[in-house]
FIFI-399587 format. One line per field, with one value per residue: residue in three letters; x, y, z of N, C-alpha, C, O, CB in turn. Coordinates in nm, 3 decimals. Each point is the difference from the previous one (the first is absolute). Glycine has a CB too. Layout:
N
type = (ALA | ...)
n.c1 = (X | ...)
n.c2 = (Y | ...)
n.c3 = (Z | ...)
ca.c1 = (X | ...)
ca.c2 = (Y | ...)
ca.c3 = (Z | ...)
c.c1 = (X | ...)
c.c2 = (Y | ...)
c.c3 = (Z | ...)
o.c1 = (X | ...)
o.c2 = (Y | ...)
o.c3 = (Z | ...)
cb.c1 = (X | ...)
cb.c2 = (Y | ...)
cb.c3 = (Z | ...)
***
This chain:
28
type = (UNK | UNK | UNK | UNK | UNK | UNK | UNK | UNK | UNK | UNK | UNK | UNK | UNK | UNK | UNK | UNK | UNK | UNK | UNK | UNK | UNK | UNK | UNK | UNK | UNK | UNK | UNK | UNK)
n.c1 = (-0.852 | -0.111 | -0.169 | -0.080 | 0.027 | -0.220 | -0.321 | 0.125 | -0.027 | 0.291 | 0.129 | -0.134 | 0.126 | 0.294 | -0.019 | -0.110 | 0.245 | 0.223 | -0.105 | 0.002 | 0.303 | 0.092 | -0.144 | 0.142 | 0.290 | -0.020 | -0.091 | 0.226)
n.c2 = (-3.000 | 0.297 | -0.294 | 0.310 | -0.079 | -0.266 | -0.016 | -0.246 | 0.067 | 0.122 | -0.254 | -0.193 | 0.156 | -0.022 | -0.311 | -0.035 | 0.127 | -0.147 | -0.278 | 0.092 | 0.078 | -0.275 | -0.169 | 0.145 | -0.035 | -0.315 | -0.038 | 0.213)
n.c3 = (2.179 | 0.152 | 0.089 | -0.069 | -0.324 | 0.010 | 0.029 | 0.154 | -0.314 | -0.012 | 0.139 | -0.210 | -0.245 | 0.116 | 0.026 | -0.294 | -0.138 | 0.181 | -0.106 | -0.304 | 0.013 | 0.123 | -0.226 | -0.236 | 0.111 | 0.028 | -0.310 | -0.174)
ca.c1 = (-0.141 | -0.086 | -0.128 | -0.106 | -0.018 | -0.055 | -0.105 | 0.046 | -0.017 | 0.110 | 0.119 | -0.017 | 0.027 | 0.144 | 0.062 | -0.044 | 0.075 | 0.141 | 0.016 | -0.015 | 0.123 | 0.106 | -0.030 | 0.026 | 0.144 | 0.067 | -0.035 | 0.019)
ca.c2 = (0.000 | 0.051 | -0.069 | 0.100 | 0.054 | -0.103 | -0.087 | -0.139 | -0.049 | 0.050 | -0.075 | -0.134 | 0.010 | 0.019 | -0.130 | -0.088 | 0.029 | -0.028 | -0.144 | -0.033 | 0.042 | -0.090 | -0.129 | 0.011 | 0.018 | -0.126 | -0.099 | 0.060)
ca.c3 = (-0.042 | 0.107 | -0.006 | 0.002 | -0.134 | -0.088 | 0.051 | -0.001 | -0.136 | -0.081 | 0.040 | -0.055 | -0.143 | -0.019 | 0.026 | -0.108 | -0.122 | 0.026 | -0.012 | -0.142 | -0.068 | 0.042 | -0.061 | -0.143 | -0.020 | 0.031 | -0.102 | -0.132)
c.c1 = (-0.088 | -0.138 | -0.114 | -0.029 | -0.066 | -0.114 | 0.053 | -0.008 | 0.116 | 0.128 | -0.006 | 0.031 | 0.149 | 0.073 | -0.032 | 0.082 | 0.148 | 0.027 | -0.010 | 0.129 | 0.115 | -0.018 | 0.036 | 0.150 | 0.074 | -0.024 | 0.018 | 0.106)
c.c2 = (0.045 | -0.062 | 0.101 | 0.053 | -0.100 | -0.075 | -0.143 | -0.059 | 0.043 | -0.076 | -0.140 | 0.000 | 0.015 | -0.132 | -0.095 | 0.022 | -0.026 | -0.149 | -0.042 | 0.035 | -0.093 | -0.136 | 0.002 | 0.009 | -0.131 | -0.103 | 0.054 | -0.079)
c.c3 = (0.117 | -0.014 | -0.007 | -0.141 | -0.094 | 0.068 | -0.006 | -0.140 | -0.088 | 0.033 | -0.060 | -0.149 | -0.026 | 0.020 | -0.115 | -0.126 | 0.019 | -0.016 | -0.145 | -0.075 | 0.035 | -0.067 | -0.148 | -0.027 | 0.022 | -0.109 | -0.141 | -0.076)
o.c1 = (-0.005 | -0.070 | -0.104 | -0.107 | -0.035 | 0.001 | 0.095 | 0.083 | 0.049 | 0.078 | 0.101 | 0.064 | 0.053 | 0.088 | 0.087 | 0.052 | 0.068 | 0.101 | 0.076 | 0.050 | 0.077 | 0.097 | 0.062 | 0.052 | 0.093 | 0.083 | -0.046 | 0.032)
o.c2 = (-0.067 | 0.023 | -0.029 | 0.055 | 0.034 | -0.022 | -0.029 | -0.081 | -0.078 | -0.032 | -0.052 | -0.091 | -0.062 | -0.035 | -0.074 | -0.096 | -0.041 | -0.040 | -0.087 | -0.080 | -0.039 | -0.060 | -0.093 | -0.063 | -0.032 | -0.088 | -0.062 | 0.033)
o.c3 = (0.103 | -0.099 | -0.059 | -0.024 | -0.113 | 0.121 | -0.072 | -0.039 | -0.082 | -0.089 | -0.049 | -0.051 | -0.092 | -0.079 | -0.047 | -0.058 | -0.095 | -0.059 | -0.045 | -0.080 | -0.088 | -0.046 | -0.051 | -0.092 | -0.074 | -0.023 | -0.096 | -0.114)
cb.c1 = (0.049 | 0.199 | 0.201 | 0.175 | 0.236 | 0.222 | -0.281 | -0.157 | -0.296 | -0.186 | -0.085 | -0.237 | -0.279 | -0.107 | -0.103 | -0.284 | -0.239 | -0.087 | -0.171 | -0.300 | -0.157 | -0.077 | -0.245 | -0.274 | -0.113 | -0.106 | -0.115 | -0.097)
cb.c2 = (-0.119 | 0.193 | -0.164 | 0.008 | 0.109 | 0.000 | 0.187 | 0.055 | 0.082 | 0.259 | 0.184 | 0.039 | 0.165 | 0.273 | 0.110 | 0.096 | 0.211 | 0.235 | 0.055 | 0.121 | 0.277 | 0.181 | 0.055 | 0.176 | 0.272 | 0.137 | -0.037 | 0.194)
cb.c3 = (-0.270 | 0.109 | 0.188 | 0.257 | 0.150 | -0.231 | -0.005 | 0.277 | 0.111 | 0.078 | 0.264 | 0.225 | 0.056 | 0.157 | 0.297 | 0.154 | 0.034 | 0.217 | 0.274 | 0.093 | 0.091 | 0.268 | 0.218 | 0.060 | 0.147 | 0.266 | 0.257 | 0.202)
***
């Protein structure tokens, strides 16, 4: 992941959705 290609907000969103997906999958 190249930090120069992403804003901090975009990285935060990616982490946010990754956590949501992991959470949903674990509780599916």
